Structure formats: C-alpha cells, structure tokens
C-alpha positions in Angstrom: -13.4 3.0 -12.7 -16.7 3.9 -14.4 -19.9 4.6 -12.5 -21.1 1.2 -13.7 -18.3 -0.7 -12.0 -16.9 -0.4 -8.4 -13.8 -1.9 -6.9 -14.5 -3.2 -3.4 -11.4 -4.3 -1.5 -11.0 -6.2 1.6 -7.9 -7.0 3.8 -6.5 -10.4 4.8 -4.1 -11.4 7.5 -1.9 -14.5 7.1 0.0 -16.0 10.0 3.2 -16.7 7.9 6.3 -14.7 6.8 6.2 -12.8 3.6 9.0 -14.9 2.1 6.7 -17.9 2.3 3.5 -16.2 1.2 5.2 -14.7 -1.9 4.6 -17.9 -3.8 1.3 -18.6 -5.5 1.1 -22.2 -4.1 1.7 -21.0 -0.6 -0.8 -18.2 -1.0 -3.4 -20.6 -2.3 -2.9 -22.9 0.8 -2.8 -20.1 3.4 -5.4 -19.7 6.0 -6.6 -16.1 5.7 -8.4 -14.0 8.3 -10.4 -11.4 6.4 -11.4 -7.8 7.3 -14.3 -6.1 5.5 -15.8 -2.7 5.8 -19.2 -2.5 7.5 -20.9 -0.5 4.7 -21.4 -1.7 1.1 -20.3 1.6 -0.3 -16.9 1.5 1.6 -13.9 -0.7 1.4 -10.6 -1.4 3.2 -7.3 -1.7 1.3 -3.5 -1.1 1.4 -2.8 -2.9 4.7 0.5 -2.3 6.6 1.2 -3.3 10.1 3.4 -3.6 13.2 3.6 -6.2 15.9 4.1 -4.4 19.2 3.5 -5.3 22.9 1.8 -8.6 21.9 -0.6 -6.7 19.7 -1.0 -6.7 15.9 -1.7 -3.2 14.6 -3.1 -3.2 11.0 -3.3 0.1 9.3 -5.5 0.4 6.3 -7.0 2.9 3.8 -10.7 3.2 4.6 -12.5 4.5 1.4 -16.0 5.8 1.0 -17.5 6.0 -2.5 -20.0 8.6 -1.3 -17.3 11.1 -0.6 -14.6 9.6 -2.9 -12.3 10.2 0.0 -10.0 7.9 2.0 -8.6 8.1 5.5 -6.4 5.9 7.6 -7.8 3.4 10.2 -6.1 1.0 12.6 -7.4 -2.4 13.6 -5.8 -3.9 16.8 -5.7 -7.7 17.3 -4.3 -10.1 19.9 -2.1 -13.0 18.9 -5.3 -15.1 18.1 -6.5 -12.4 15.7 -9.4 -11.4 18.0 -10.3 -7.8 17.3 -9.6 -5.6 20.3 -10.1 -2.1 18.9 -10.7 -0.2 15.7 -10.6 3.6 15.0 -9.9 6.2 12.4 -6.5 7.6 13.3 -5.6 10.0 10.4 -7.8 12.3 8.3 -6.8 15.1 6.1 -8.6 17.4 3.6 -7.1 15.3 0.8 -7.5 11.6 0.1 -5.1 9.3 2.1 -4.1 5.7 1.4 -1.1 3.3 1.5 -0.3 3.9 5.2 3.3 2.6 5.1 4.3 2.3 8.8 7.7 1.5 10.2 10.0 1.9 13.3 13.2 3.9 13.2 15.3 5.5 15.9 13.1 4.3 18.7 10.0 6.0 17.2 7.1 4.9 14.9 6.5 6.7 11.6 4.0 6.6 8.7 4.4 7.6 5.0 0.8 7.6 3.8 0.0 8.4 0.1 -1.6 11.8 -0.2 -0.3 13.1 -3.5 -3.2 15.5 -4.0 -1.8 17.5 -1.2 1.2 18.2 -3.5 3.7 16.5 -1.3 4.8 13.3 0.4 4.2 13.8 4.2 5.9 11.9 7.0 4.0 11.5 10.3 5.4 10.6 13.7 3.3 8.7 16.3 2.9 10.9 19.3 0.5 8.5 21.0 0.8 5.2 19.2 -1.3 4.1 17.4 -4.0 6.8 17.9 -2.3 10.2 17.4 0.1 11.3 14.6 1.9 14.5 13.9 3.2 15.6 10.5 6.9 16.1 10.4 7.4 19.5 8.7 11.1 19.2 8.3 10.8 16.1 6.1 11.3 17.1 2.4 11.0 14.8 -0.5 11.5 15.5 -4.2 8.0 14.5 -5.4 4.4 14.1 -4.2 5.2 10.4 -4.2 2.5 7.7 -4.8 2.8 4.5 -2.8 6.1 5.4 -1.2 7.8 2.3 0.2 10.9 2.5 2.5 13.9 0.2 2.7 16.9 0.7 4.9 20.4 -0.8 4.8 23.9 0.1 5.8 24.1 2.6 3.0 21.1 4.6 4.1 17.4 5.0 3.4 15.7 4.3 0.1 12.2 5.1 -1.0 10.7 3.4 -4.0 7.7 5.3 -5.4 5.6 6.2 -8.4 5.5 9.8 -9.7 2.1 11.6 -9.8 2.7 12.9 -13.3 2.2 12.4 -16.1 -1.1 10.5 -15.5 -0.1 7.4 -17.3 3.0 7.0 -15.1 0.8 6.4 -12.0 0.4 2.8 -13.0 3.6 2.2 -15.0 6.6 4.0 -13.6 9.0 3.4 -10.6 11.3 5.9 -9.1 13.9 5.5 -6.4 15.2 8.2 -3.9 18.0 7.9 -1.4 19.0 9.8 1.8 21.7 9.2 4.5 19.1 9.7 7.2 15.3 9.7 7.4 15.1 13.4 7.8 18.1 14.0 5.6 18.5 15.3 2.1 16.5 13.1 -0.3 17.6 12.8 -3.9 16.4 10.6 -6.8 19.1 8.1 -7.9 18.0 8.9 -11.5 16.0 11.8 -13.0 14.1 9.2 -15.0 12.1 6.2 -13.8 14.3 3.2 -13.0 11.6 0.9 -14.3 8.7 1.4 -16.7 6.1 -1.4 -17.0 2.3 -1.3 -16.6 2.6 -4.9 -15.7 4.8 -4.3 -12.6 6.2 -0.9 -11.5 3.9 0.8 -9.0 4.7 -0.4 -5.5 2.3 -2.8 -3.8 3.8 -3.6 -0.4 7.0 -3.9 1.6 10.4 -4.6 0.0 12.0 -7.7 1.6 15.4 -9.4 1.3 16.0 -12.8 -0.2 19.6 -13.7 0.0 21.5 -10.9 -1.7 18.4 -9.8 -3.6 15.8 -7.2 -2.7 12.3 -8.2 -3.7 9.7 -5.6 -4.5 6.0 -6.4 -4.7 4.6 -4.2 -7.6 1.2 -3.9 -9.0 0.3 -5.5 -12.3 -2.1 -3.0 -13.9 -1.8 -4.3 -17.4 -5.5 -5.5 -17.6 -7.0 -3.5 -14.7 -5.9 -1.4 -11.8 -4.5 -3.7 -9.0 -5.3 -6.8 -11.0 -2.3 -8.8 -9.5 1.2 -8.5 -8.1 4.5 -8.8 -10.0 7.5 -9.6 -7.8 10.6 -7.8 -9.0 14.1 -8.5 -7.7 17.4 -6.6 -7.9 20.8 -7.0 -6.2 20.9 -5.1 -2.9 24.4 -4.0 -3.9 23.2 -2.3 -7.0 20.6 0.1 -5.6 22.3 3.1 -7.1 22.1 1.5 -10.6 19.2 -0.9 -10.3 18.4 -3.6 -12.9 15.4 -5.8 -12.4 14.4 -9.3 -13.0 10.8 -10.7 -12.7 10.8 -13.2 -9.8 7.1 -14.2 -9.8 3.5 -13.3 -10.2 0.7 -13.5 -7.6 -3.0 -13.4 -8.2 -5.8 -13.5 -5.6 -6.2 -16.9 -4.1 -9.2 -19.1 -4.8 -10.1 -18.8 -1.1 -10.9 -15.1 -1.7 -14.0 -16.4 -3.5 -16.0 -13.3 -4.6 -13.0 -11.1 -4.0 -10.8 -12.7 -6.6 -10.8 -9.9 -9.2 -7.5 -8.3 -8.0 -4.6 -8.4 -5.5 -2.5 -5.3 -5.0 -0.8 -5.4 -1.6 1.7 -7.8 0.0 3.2 -6.5 3.2 5.3 -8.0 6.0 4.7 -7.6 9.7 8.0 -8.9 11.1 8.5 -12.6 10.5 5.1 -13.6 11.9 2.4 -12.1 9.7 1.8 -11.1 6.1 -1.0 -8.7 5.0 -2.8 -8.8 1.6 -5.9 -7.2 0.0 -8.1 -8.6 -2.7 -11.0 -7.1 -4.6 -14.3 -7.8 -6.3 -15.8 -5.9 -9.1 -19.4 -4.8 -8.4 -21.3 -4.0 -11.6 -24.4 -1.9 -12.0 -24.8 -1.0 -8.3 -27.9 1.3 -8.2 -26.6 3.0 -5.1 -23.3 3.8 -6.7 -24.8 5.0 -9.9 -27.2 7.3 -8.0 -24.2 8.7 -6.0 -22.2 9.4 -9.2 -25.1 11.0 -11.1 -25.8 13.2 -8.1 -22.2 14.3 -8.0 -22.1 15.0 -11.7 -25.2 17.1 -11.5 -23.8 19.2 -8.6 -20.6 19.8 -10.6 -22.6 21.0 -13.6 -24.5 23.7 -11.7 
C-alpha cells in the first residue's frame, strides 16, 4: 500500500456457525458486532477465537501504522457480547499477525504469522489467555505465512503460503502434514498445491461440509484482501489435493465505510463466526507525514 492509501481493518462477530455465514446472502443478512481500534492510525484484523468457560475470546492482530508493527491482542466477551477485558498478550521484535488459536491434547496453542523472524513459531498458553510460551521443539519446513491447522484421523495438516518468492505471498498455497502436532512436519509436495492470486493465501479456519474440506482463501486479484474465495477439496484426498471453487464472499453492505475488502472468515465452535473488513483511507495527512519521516530517517 502506498503512502497515499491506508488499509484500515476492523473485526466483526457474528452469532452463527461458519457453514451458514459462508454464503453471501447469509452474510448480508447477518447481525454483526463490530470491534474497532481506538486510534485512527491503528487497526484490528485477522480474528480467531475460542469459546471457553462461558467466555468468547477473540484474538486479533493489532497494527500501528506509526511503527509498521503488529502484535496480538485478546478481547474477552460474555455471551451477550459485552466486553469484559482487552489486553495485548503477545509481542515480539518482529511483526505478528494471524493468531490461529486452537485446542489440542488438553492445552491451548497459537500459530501466529511472524515470517520475518525466519520461522513459524508455535506458542502454548501457560496462563490462558494472558501468557504464552514459544515451543522450541516445534519445527516446520518454512517461515509460513497465515498457517491454518486442520486435524483428522490421519494426522495434522497445515495449509500456508510460502514467504518467497515475493509474488507467492498472495498467490501460492502449500500443505504440510505430521502425525502429531510436535512431530516431523513435511510438505505433501515440494511445489505449491494451488496457485491463484484470486484465491490461494489462507484467510481463516478450514471447515468440513459433508466429505469436503472448505478453505477460506484471500482473493487478492484486484487488491490485497479484496474478498474471500472458498475452495473445496475431498477430505480423503489431502495427500493429492485438487480444488474446486465453492463460492466468493465480499464485505457485506452493513459494513458501510468498511466495504473495500474482506480477508478473514473463522469459526469459533458452532456458535460464532469472525470476519474482518476494511476501508481504504486516501490522502491521510497524518499517514503521509509518518511515511515521509520514516523515509528521511532511512536516507540518513
């Protein structure tokens, strides 16, 4: 994004299962509870969540244009979506986003995107949801972008986008498999299993529909995070995946000013679905001043 245009994202909570929301007509009719950053130079994006102990925990990327750095925050709600707490819970020297949270083996884990660190890191909750510890024994074959986990009887699968070459970051999909979460991870193919700027980079939680696995992927054909393309593949063919396009989702009209993009669709059990939508802010004097100041500092 140029210094003349800023993406400003916000997060929405829908009280309906993902299988229902994953239809444009249902998304248009849904009642959406919106979260927005408090500062105009910040945004919230990439929502993932858990329902636990009668609380909804929504994990998001919190990004600040002044630092060009993101960290992970959690928002805690009761069943009526009244906000109970909000805190930053994970910061690293590198940018963090896409906080993919899940439960496994009686513990809670997170796979945030942090490819500039040179690796995909797995974190374990040591005091959920406030404190997280990196699991050093977790080893993955790439510094995966937007890693999205799926589990079945045949093991653990992670769909992700490779960090290189640069053009692959919005157009390539890889798949890795392991027998256990901390086991030996291997790509099912040395090459991307799908290449399409209009729908390859992951944008949410995989979910089952009959014998099919549905993947929300980002449509970046016209702009980054412009919409979502739903891909499907037979669950039985994960080792040799072939895809069909199941549908296409754009930001609902109810998003109003934030209808310029949609790039996350994630499930929280069978009760909630999380989305994010964006608006493009053009010619922000504050943003232009920040970018000019950064450029001048780099030139010294």
